[in-house]
C-alpha positions in Angstrom: 126.8 35.0 24.6 124.0 35.8 21.9 126.5 35.7 19.1 127.1 32.0 19.8 123.4 31.2 19.4 122.3 30.0 16.0 120.6 32.4 13.6 117.4 30.2 13.5 117.4 30.3 17.3 117.7 34.0 17.4 115.0 34.6 14.8 112.7 32.2 16.6 113.1 34.1 20.0 112.7 37.4 18.3 109.5 36.4 16.7 108.2 34.8 19.9 109.0 37.9 21.8 107.0 40.0 19.3 104.1 37.8 19.7 104.3 37.7 23.5 104.7 41.5 23.7 101.6 42.0 21.4 99.7 39.6 23.5 100.8 41.4 26.8 99.7 44.7 25.4 96.1 43.3 24.9 95.9 41.5 28.2 94.5 43.1 31.3 94.2 41.5 34.8 90.8 42.3 36.1 89.7 41.9 39.8 86.0 41.3 39.9 84.3 42.0 43.4 80.7 41.2 44.1 78.7 42.6 47.0 75.2 41.7 48.4 73.4 45.1 48.9 70.0 43.6 49.8 68.4 44.3 53.2 69.2 42.2 56.3 67.4 38.9 56.2 66.5 39.3 52.5 67.9 37.6 49.4 71.2 35.9 48.9 72.9 35.1 45.8 74.5 31.8 44.3 78.0 32.0 42.8 78.3 34.4 39.9 78.9 33.0 36.5 80.7 35.4 34.3 82.4 36.0 31.0 84.4 38.6 29.0 83.5 38.1 25.4 83.0 39.6 22.0 79.3 40.2 22.5 78.0 37.1 20.7 76.8 34.9 23.6 73.2 35.6 24.3 72.1 33.8 27.3 68.4 34.6 27.4 65.8 37.0 26.1 62.9 38.8 27.7 59.6 37.2 26.8 61.3 34.0 25.3 61.5 30.5 26.6 64.6 30.0 28.9 67.2 27.6 27.5 69.2 25.1 29.4 72.2 27.4 30.0 70.2 30.1 32.0 68.0 27.5 33.5 71.1 25.7 35.0 71.8 29.1 36.8 68.3 30.1 37.7 67.1 26.8 39.1 70.3 25.5 40.9 72.9 28.3 40.8 75.1 26.1 38.6 77.3 27.1 35.7 77.4 23.5 34.3 75.4 24.4 31.2 76.0 28.2 31.1 79.7 28.2 31.0 80.1 25.6 28.3 77.5 27.4 26.2 79.4 30.7 26.6 82.7 28.8 25.5 80.9 27.2 22.4 79.4 30.6 21.3 82.5 32.6 21.8 85.7 30.4 21.7 88.1 33.3 22.6 86.1 34.4 25.6 87.5 34.5 29.2 85.0 32.9 31.4 84.8 31.8 35.1 83.1 32.3 38.4 83.1 34.2 41.7 82.3 31.3 44.0 80.5 31.1 47.2 77.0 31.8 48.6 76.7 35.7 48.9 74.6 36.7 51.8 73.6 40.1 53.1 76.6 42.6 53.3 79.2 40.0 52.1 81.7 40.6 49.5 83.8 38.1 47.3 86.4 38.6 44.7 88.2 36.7 41.9 90.8 37.8 39.3 90.8 37.1 35.6 93.4 37.8 32.8 91.3 39.3 29.9 92.1 40.1 26.3 90.7 43.6 26.6 90.8 44.5 22.8 89.0 41.4 21.8 86.7 40.6 24.8 85.3 44.0 25.5 81.9 43.0 26.8 80.9 41.6 30.3 78.2 39.0 30.7 77.1 37.6 34.0 74.3 35.4 35.8 73.6 34.3 39.3 70.7 32.6 41.1 68.6 34.6 43.6 67.8 32.6 46.7 65.4 31.7 48.0 63.5 31.1 44.7 62.5 28.4 42.3 64.0 30.0 39.2 65.0 33.7 39.9 68.2 35.2 38.7 70.1 38.3 37.8 72.0 38.8 34.6 72.1 40.9 31.4 69.6 40.3 28.6 71.6 41.8 25.8 75.2 40.4 25.4 76.5 44.0 24.4 74.7 45.7 27.3 77.8 46.0 29.4 80.8 47.3 27.5 83.7 47.1 29.8 86.7 48.1 27.6 87.2 50.6 24.7 89.0 49.8 21.6 92.3 50.5 23.2 91.7 48.1 26.1 91.0 50.8 28.7 88.4 50.2 31.4 85.2 52.0 30.7 83.3 51.5 34.0 84.2 50.7 37.6 81.0 49.0 38.7 77.5 48.1 37.8 74.5 47.8 40.3 71.6 45.6 40.0 68.3 46.8 41.5 65.3 44.6 42.7 63.3 45.5 39.5 66.1 44.0 37.5 65.5 40.4 38.9 64.5 37.9 36.4 62.0 35.0 36.6 63.1 32.3 34.2 59.6 31.0 33.9 60.9 27.4 33.9 59.7 26.3 37.3 56.4 26.9 39.2 56.5 29.2 42.2 56.3 27.0 45.2 58.0 28.0 48.5 58.0 24.3 49.5 60.2 23.4 46.5 62.4 26.5 46.5 66.1 26.5 46.9 67.2 27.7 50.3 64.0 27.3 52.1 62.4 24.2 50.6 63.1 20.7 48.9 64.1 21.1 45.3 62.9 17.5 44.5 59.3 18.8 44.8 59.7 21.2 42.0 57.6 21.1 38.8 57.8 22.7 35.4 56.1 26.0 34.6 56.7 26.2 30.8 56.5 30.0 30.7 58.8 32.6 29.5 61.5 34.9 31.0 60.1 38.0 32.6 60.9 40.6 35.3 59.7 39.5 38.8 60.9 40.6 42.2 57.5 41.0 44.1 56.9 37.3 44.3 59.9 37.0 46.6 57.6 38.3 49.4 56.0 35.0 49.2 58.9 33.6 51.2 58.5 36.0 54.0 58.5 34.2 57.4 60.2 31.1 56.2 63.5 29.9 57.8 66.4 29.7 55.4 69.1 27.2 55.1 71.3 29.9 56.7 69.0 29.8 59.7 67.5 33.3 59.5 63.8 34.1 59.1 63.4 35.5 55.5 61.9 39.0 54.9 62.1 40.3 51.3 62.0 44.0 52.3 62.4 45.0 48.7 61.1 47.8 46.5 61.6 48.2 42.8 64.5 50.8 43.4 66.2 48.6 46.1 70.0 48.1 45.2 70.6 44.4 45.6 73.9 43.5 44.0 77.0 45.4 42.8 79.8 44.1 40.6 83.0 46.1 40.7 86.0 46.0 38.4 89.6 46.9 39.1 92.4 46.8 36.5 95.7 45.3 38.1 99.2 45.2 36.7 100.1 42.4 34.3 103.7 41.1 33.7 105.7 43.6 31.6 107.1 42.8 28.2 110.6 43.3 29.8 109.8 40.3 32.0 109.2 38.1 28.9 112.4 39.5 27.3 114.2 38.2 30.3 112.5 34.9 30.0 113.4 34.6 26.4 117.0 35.5 27.1 117.0 32.6 29.6 115.7 30.3 26.9 118.4 31.4 24.5 121.0 30.8 27.1 119.7 27.2 27.6 119.8 26.8 23.9 123.3 28.0 23.7 124.4 25.7 26.5 122.7 22.7 24.9 124.4 23.5 21.7 127.7 23.8 23.3 127.3 20.6 25.1 126.2 18.8 21.9 129.3 20.1 20.1 131.6 18.9 22.9 130.1 15.4 22.8 130.5 15.3 19.0 134.1 16.4 19.3 135.1 13.5 21.7 
């Protein structure tokens, strides 16, 4: 049948197959699993905002004023500014979220197709609740190298400790205005800078959360609070793409044959 397909069509399909195979060899399907390791009745986490990129998106810096992208995460758990900022800084990045409030002992997962040779670095951010503007995330955009130059996974997980919790410095600490235990409309600007801060979470002790438990921080500097795990899953083999292209060539041949029969009438 292939000999009846026009040379331009065969050339097009061959070139397309080469491109698809090259792309397939770079693509890796990664399952990202997040787990809340904090003590019972302690902190929860808003949805995880994440991206696999080339290491150019710098979301925030220690000692600097927080910008709109990280504030959107830290004050409301939203990716409304963080995700677009990532995409603008790194157009080829693979970005997304692991959704849902993550309470004590809970796990959630999401799967992403990643160009592992281009997007070797993993960046993340999630709000800590209850808080006014606390979050977890990586300061340096090249801190978490996930893939080597061949696209192989370099680490299976990363763990966040209580001492790694950030304070965006954008909102005044006020339990009455904090997410999960207070009323956000009461919040007021702090106009400070990004710093490490987990000890202040004890200020919420004894308050009843939106999930109806009495909060007790129970954290020390070395307490594990969050784990992100990575698992490489199979992606479609190039043979599958070859079968798809063969199907396209067959369709092209049938269309050409039908056109010829119509013209011959």
